[in-house]
C-alpha positions in Angstrom: -6.1 -45.3 51.9 -5.8 -45.9 55.6 -8.8 -48.2 55.6 -7.1 -50.4 53.0 -4.0 -50.7 55.2 -6.2 -51.7 58.2 -8.0 -54.2 56.1 -4.8 -55.8 54.7 -3.3 -55.9 58.2 -6.4 -57.7 59.5 -6.4 -60.2 56.6 -2.6 -60.9 57.1 -3.0 -61.3 60.8 -5.9 -63.6 60.4 -4.1 -65.8 57.9 -1.0 -66.0 60.2 -3.2 -66.7 63.3 -4.9 -69.6 61.4 -1.6 -70.9 60.2 -0.1 -70.9 63.7 -3.1 -72.5 65.3 -2.6 -76.1 66.4 -4.6 -78.7 64.6 -6.4 -80.0 67.8 -7.6 -76.5 68.5 -8.9 -76.2 65.0 -11.1 -79.3 65.3 -12.0 -79.6 69.0 -15.2 -77.6 68.7 -16.7 -80.3 66.4 -19.5 -82.1 68.2 -17.6 -85.4 68.5 -14.7 -83.9 70.4 -14.0 -82.1 73.7 -11.6 -79.2 74.0 -9.0 -79.7 76.7 -6.7 -76.8 77.8 -3.5 -78.3 79.1 -2.6 -77.4 82.7 0.8 -77.2 84.3 2.4 -80.6 84.9 0.0 -82.5 82.7 1.5 -85.0 80.3 0.4 -87.4 77.6 0.9 -90.4 79.9 -0.8 -88.7 82.8 -3.9 -87.8 80.8 -4.0 -91.1 78.9 -2.5 -94.0 80.8 -3.7 -96.5 78.1 -1.0 -96.8 75.4 -3.5 -97.2 72.5 -5.7 -94.3 73.6 -2.7 -92.1 74.1 -1.4 -92.9 70.6 -4.8 -92.3 69.1 -5.2 -88.8 70.7 -1.7 -87.9 69.6 -2.5 -88.8 66.1 -5.8 -87.0 66.2 -4.0 -83.8 67.3 -1.2 -84.4 64.8 1.6 -84.2 67.3 4.2 -86.3 69.1 5.8 -83.4 71.1 5.5 -83.0 74.9 2.4 -81.2 76.1 2.9 -77.6 77.3 0.7 -75.5 79.5 -1.9 -73.6 77.6 -2.1 -76.0 74.6 -5.6 -76.9 73.5 -6.0 -80.5 72.4 -9.0 -82.4 71.0 -10.2 -85.5 72.8 -12.8 -87.8 71.3 -16.0 -88.1 73.4 -16.0 -91.9 72.7 -12.3 -92.4 73.0 -12.5 -95.9 74.5 -14.4 -97.3 71.5 -12.4 -95.9 68.6 -9.5 -97.2 66.6 -7.2 -95.4 64.2 -9.3 -95.8 61.1 -12.3 -94.4 62.9 -10.6 -91.0 62.9 -9.0 -91.1 59.5 -9.3 -87.9 57.4 -9.1 -90.0 54.2 -11.8 -92.0 52.4 -11.6 -95.8 52.9 -11.2 -96.2 49.1 -10.4 -94.3 46.0 -10.3 -95.1 42.3 -7.7 -97.8 41.8 -4.4 -96.0 41.2 -2.7 -99.1 39.7 0.2 -98.8 42.1 0.9 -98.1 45.7 0.2 -94.4 46.4 0.8 -92.1 49.4 -1.4 -89.0 49.6 -0.2 -86.1 51.7 -2.7 -83.4 52.7 -1.0 -80.3 54.1 -4.2 -78.8 55.4 -5.4 -81.9 57.2 -1.8 -82.6 58.3 -1.9 -86.2 57.4 -0.7 -88.9 55.0 -2.7 -91.8 53.7 -1.3 -95.0 52.1 -3.4 -96.6 49.4 -2.7 -100.0 47.8 -2.8 -100.5 44.0 -6.5 -101.3 44.2 -7.3 -98.0 46.0 -7.8 -99.3 49.5 -6.6 -97.2 52.4 -4.3 -99.4 54.4 -2.8 -96.9 56.9 -2.6 -93.2 57.7 -0.8 -90.9 60.1 0.1 -87.3 61.0 2.5 -85.0 59.2 4.1 -81.6 59.4 5.0 -80.1 56.1 6.8 -76.9 55.1 5.9 -73.5 56.5 5.5 -70.1 54.8 8.7 -68.6 56.1 12.0 -70.0 57.6 14.1 -67.3 59.4 17.4 -69.2 58.9 17.1 -69.1 55.1 15.1 -65.9 55.0 12.6 -67.2 52.6 9.5 -69.4 52.1 10.1 -73.1 52.7 6.9 -74.7 51.6 6.5 -78.3 50.5 6.4 -78.8 46.8 2.9 -79.8 45.5 2.2 -82.4 42.7 2.6 -86.0 41.8 5.9 -87.7 42.3 7.6 -91.1 42.5 9.8 -92.3 45.4 13.3 -92.4 43.9 15.4 -93.2 47.0 15.0 -94.4 50.5 17.4 -94.8 53.4 17.3 -96.3 56.8 17.3 -95.1 60.4 20.6 -93.3 60.0 19.4 -90.9 57.3 20.5 -87.2 57.9 20.0 -83.9 56.1 22.8 -82.6 54.0 21.5 -79.1 54.3 19.9 -78.4 57.7 20.7 -77.1 60.2 22.8 -74.5 58.4 25.6 -74.5 57.4 26.7 -78.1 57.6 23.5 -80.2 57.9 23.2 -83.2 60.1 19.6 -83.1 61.2 18.2 -86.6 61.7 15.7 -87.8 59.1 15.2 -91.5 60.1 13.7 -93.7 57.3 13.8 -90.9 54.7 12.1 -91.5 51.4 13.0 -88.9 48.7 10.4 -88.0 46.1 11.6 -84.8 44.5 15.1 -83.3 44.6 15.9 -82.8 48.3 12.3 -83.2 49.4 11.5 -86.4 51.5 9.1 -88.1 53.7 10.9 -88.9 57.0 10.5 -89.7 60.6 10.7 -87.0 63.3 10.2 -86.6 67.0 9.0 -83.0 66.4 5.6 -83.3 64.7 4.0 -80.3 66.4 0.4 -80.2 65.2 1.1 -77.6 62.5 3.2 -77.2 59.4 6.7 -76.4 60.7 9.3 -78.0 58.5 11.8 -76.6 55.9 9.9 -78.4 53.2 10.2 -82.1 53.9 7.2 -84.0 55.2 7.8 -85.0 58.8 5.9 -88.0 60.3 6.0 -90.1 63.4 9.1 -92.2 63.3 7.2 -95.5 63.6 5.1 -94.4 60.6 8.1 -93.6 58.5 9.6 -97.0 59.4 6.4 -98.8 58.4 6.2 -97.0 55.0 10.0 -97.4 54.4 10.1 -101.1 55.3 6.6 -102.4 54.4 5.0 -100.2 51.8 7.4 -98.1 49.7 8.8 -99.6 46.5 11.6 -97.3 45.0 10.8 -96.3 41.5 7.2 -97.5 41.8 5.3 -95.9 44.7 3.7 -92.6 43.9 3.4 -89.6 46.2 0.6 -87.1 45.7 1.2 -83.8 47.6 -1.6 -81.3 47.9 
């Protein structure tokens, strides 16, 4: 019996360790990347003075939060010659969906926008729901399935539920797809799934989707 307890503990610990691991640390040992352990006083702008290169590395690592000592981030070996689509986790085309579609992949921590003909036109990082939220004492995972955007709001969108008990958390350019679940901008996309169930994304990405891509009642969202 004791062996079973030990085995279950190890499995549980391994799953939690993987879940907590930052995305950059998960991928940086691939041959096309370098692993960089952040040192004290290092910053995004200090490591990557070029705006475009800095943005690309942030997106590769699925984070827009400040760097902290001890973080491990992935850096492309050919950084200077890459653009955003070169590091896309989505295929360039899919079978024509017939309408604008946003795919959200919770494992790859990314969203991809496809036009009605199935062409990938943009993509970016996300942070979806996590397995447990202490403030509500329960799981807070993002719902999976196929949905339609039924409402969108502008920069002033706020949560009616979080933080407890009165809400007020900023959700700029929110786009609701199922009950209270929404895609929305956030300045805390941390390189792992860490939300209460909504799909956080870079604020500039949420603004682009909200203003240039989403059609309420038309655009589909596929969450997996």
